[in-house]
N, C-alpha and C positions, 0 to 999 in steps of 0.2 A: 457318539451321537453325530459328530461332525462328518464322520465317514458315511453314515447313513444318508445325511442330507446331500452330501456330495454325490453319492451313488444315485439317489433319486433324481437329482438335478441333471445328471448326465444322461440317464435313461429316459426320463420324462421329456427332456428337450428333444431328443431324437424321435420319440413317439409322437410328440405334438407336431413336429415339422413333417414327418413322414405321413401322418394322418391328414394334415391339412393339404398336402400336395396330392395324395391319392383321392381325397374327397373332391378336390377341384378337378381332377382328371375324370371324375364320374359325371360332371355337369357340362354336357356338350352345349346346352342352350345358353348358359351363362358365361362359360369360359371356353370358347371354341378352340383357341390355340393350344391350351394345355390338355384339353379333352382329346384333341387329335393325337397328341403325344401319348396320352393314355391308351388310346385305341391302337396305336402302333406297337405298344409293348404288351398288348393283349388284355387291356382292361376295358374294352368296349362294352362288355356285358354289364358294367356298372351303371350305364345310362338308364336302366329301368328303375333305379332308385335315386334318380336325380333330385327329387323333392326332399328326400331324407338327407341327402348329402349337403344341399344348400342350406336348408333350414335348421338342421340339427348337428350333423357331424363336423362340418367345416368350422362353425363357431365354437363348438366344443373343443376341437383340437387347437384352435387359436387361443382359447382361454387357458387350456392346459399349458401351452408353450409360454404364455404370458405369466402365469402363476409360477411355473417351474423356474423361469429365468429370474423372476423377482426373488424367489427363495434361494436361488443360486448365489445371490449376493451374500447370504449368511455363511456360505461355505468358503467362498474365495475372497470376499471383500474387495472386489474390483468393480467399482461403480460404472466405469465406461463399458465394461464387458456386459454387465447386467442391463444397462440402459440400451445398448445396441441390440441385445437379445429381446428386449421388450418392444422396441419400435416396430418391428415387423408384425407381430400379432396385433398390436394396437391399430396399425394401418389397415390390416386385413379386416378387423372388426368394424372399423369406420367405413371401409369400402363396401362391406356387406349391408350395413344398416343405414346410417344417415346419408351417405354419399352414393348409394346405389342408383338413385334416379338420374345422376349426372353421367354424361358420356365418358368422362375421363376416369370414372371409378374402376373400369376394367384395367386401365393402366396401373392404377394404384394397387389393385388386387395382384396383378402379375409381379409388380415390384415388391410388394410385401411378401409374397410367396418366395421370390428369389432371395430376399433378405433373410427370411427364416431359414431357408436351406443353407445359405452362405454362413450364417452364424453357427448352425449345427455342424457344418463341415469344419469351420474354424475350431470349434470345441473338440472335434475328433482329432484333428492334426496338431493342435496346440492347446492341450487341456489347461484349464485354469488351475493355478496353485494358490494356496492361501497366502496372502501378503500381510495380514494383520491377525493378531490374536485378540481375544475379547478385551484385554486391558489396554493395549497400545498398538500403534502402527510404527514400524521402523521406516524411516526415510532413507533412501539410498544416499551414500556419501557422494559429494561432488568430486568429480575427477578434474584435475587441472591439466 
């Protein structure tokens, strides 16, 4: 069961981050900087579905990344890793809904997307390993 949760958290995290970034690339009106990057890599045709991306897909992928990173704690028991993985999606959701009316929300959006991608890359290059089992956590011995 632990292997299944670990596999789901690794794949789901990548799907959530990739989906959030691609969804933002399709929204030229809201996110012009990342949309121009999307157009440069050939995703300019996504602008015709801009409303769908902003109102449905971007929040859905942010929620997916948030839930998967929260569930990832059950497989590796590293609270700092799970917390850092959840900060990006929470900031993205806050920048889309309550903070959208402020001018600085686009900066928060770009920062949140960057953090989501950075945590996903961190997970690819340095995968989490389980530090605790259900009964106890071993504390590393102090070195003198």
